[in-house]
C-alpha positions, 0 to 999 in steps of 0.5 A, a space after each residue: 482742665 480735666 478731660 471730663 470737663 473738656 468732653 462735657 464742653 464738646 457735647 454741650 457745643 455739639 448739642 447747641 449745633 443740633 439746635 441751630 440746625 433745627 432752628 434754621 429749618 424752623 425759621 426758614 419755614 416761617 420765613 417762607 410762610 410769611 414771605 419776609 425773612 427779616 420779620 421771621 428772624 425778628 419773631 424768632 429773636 423776640 420770642 426767645 427774648 420774652 422767654 428769657 426775660 420771664 425766666 431771668 426776672 423770676 429767678 433770684 440767681 438771674 436777677 443777681 447775675 444782671 446786677 453782677 454784670 452791671 457792677 462789672 461794667 461800672 467797675 470796668 472789669 468788662 467793657 460795653 462792647 464785650 456785651 454786644 455779641 448778640 449783634 453777630 446773630 443779627 448780622 448772620 440773619 441779615 446776610 441770609 436774607 440779602 445773599 442766600 437767594 443769589 449765591 445759594 445755601 452751599 456757598 453761604 454755609 462754606 463762607 460762614 464756616 471759613 470766617 468762623 474757624 479763622 476768627 476762632 483761631 485768632 481770638 483763641 490765640 489773642 486770649 479774648 475769651 475766658 481762660 488762657 490763650 490758646 496758641 495757633 498750632 499745626 494741629 489746630 490749623 489742620 483741624 480747622 482746615 479739615 472742618 472747612 473741607 468737611 462742610 464743603 463736601 457736606 453741601 457739595 450736592 447743593 452747588 448750582 453755579 451761582 452768580 454774584 459770588 461777591 455777596 459771599 463777603 457778607 456770610 464771611 463777615 458774619 462767620 468772622 463775627 461768630 468767633 468773636 461773639 463766642 469769646 465775648 459771650 464767655 466773658 459776659 458769662 464770667 462777669 454775670 456768673 449766670 448763664 441765663 442772664 448772659 443769654 438774655 443780654 445776647 438776645 436783647 442786643 440781637 432783638 434790638 438790632 433786628 428791630 432797627 433793620 426791620 424799621 429801616 426796611 419795613 414793607 408792611 405787616 404780613 397778610 397772614 401768620 401761619 397757624 403751625 405752633 412749631 414754626 414759632 419755636 426758633 427762639 427756644 432753639 436759639 436759646 439752646 444753641 447760644 447757651 451751649 456755646 456760652 457754657 462750653 467756651 471756657 472749657 474747650 476754647 472758641 475754635 473747638 466750640 466752633 468745630 463741635 457746633 458745626 459737627 452738631 449742625 451737620 448731625 442735625 441736618 442728617 437727622 432732619 434729612 433722614 426724617 424727610 427721606 432726603 439723606 445724601 451721602 455727601 452729608 454723611 461724609 461731612 459729618 465723619 470728617 468734621 468729627 475727624 477735624 475735632 479730634 485733630 484740633 484737640 491733639 497736642 502740638 507745639 506752636 507754629 513757627 513764624 
């Protein structure tokens, strides 16, 4: 793999992270306006799904990608459970609605990142995603550890001595699933040979999961939908976020996708805070440390001894 390809992969993953940061702000505002986080998540996913469906079905390359994926499933070159990575997004959104109000955004974020970096190293080592297996090395462990510390510092001004910390298990599980999701989405991308078709599969699974969750927890249609058009851009931003991870994972591996994505999310948070006039020093320190973690994880190193 050339250095330029690795740099491109890192930039794509970081751009996806920025999109996810903006998406979180947009979806959070929509959820607040509706008074229902699960309905807001469904609107976001479904909006992205409709856009993807229109794009894929109106392009020959997209339709061919779906056919190649179908043939790969029939020929057992890819397994059905490798096509359901989109459920990870549904789990993440569901855990937000169940846990954030109790444990706070800071604890939630740290739990997600810890789960993500651990699962990313494991799936890289096992070779679950596209490309060759990437063994667990001292530098990769060090980079992951610095990444967790960076996020902890970045959100340190948000800790409020929350109760019910056992609920942190939910975002931890969501983070563990994110590493697996990025790996299997890369496999679907290889089978379909088309990024948009892959993202459509991802959004289809996530939308179906959220439909099921909303059906089980249904409490009625929100009384009024907000008029601000920007509140409905979450799906488009999600396409950019998922697409960045899908395209970049074959270049830099799951762990580096996760670290670059976290870096992008923190950069996005800095930009949003700067615009709103609430920029905090811990966030800036977190961004710098996350950049350091990416550099450390990318350094060559021998395998760790058992």
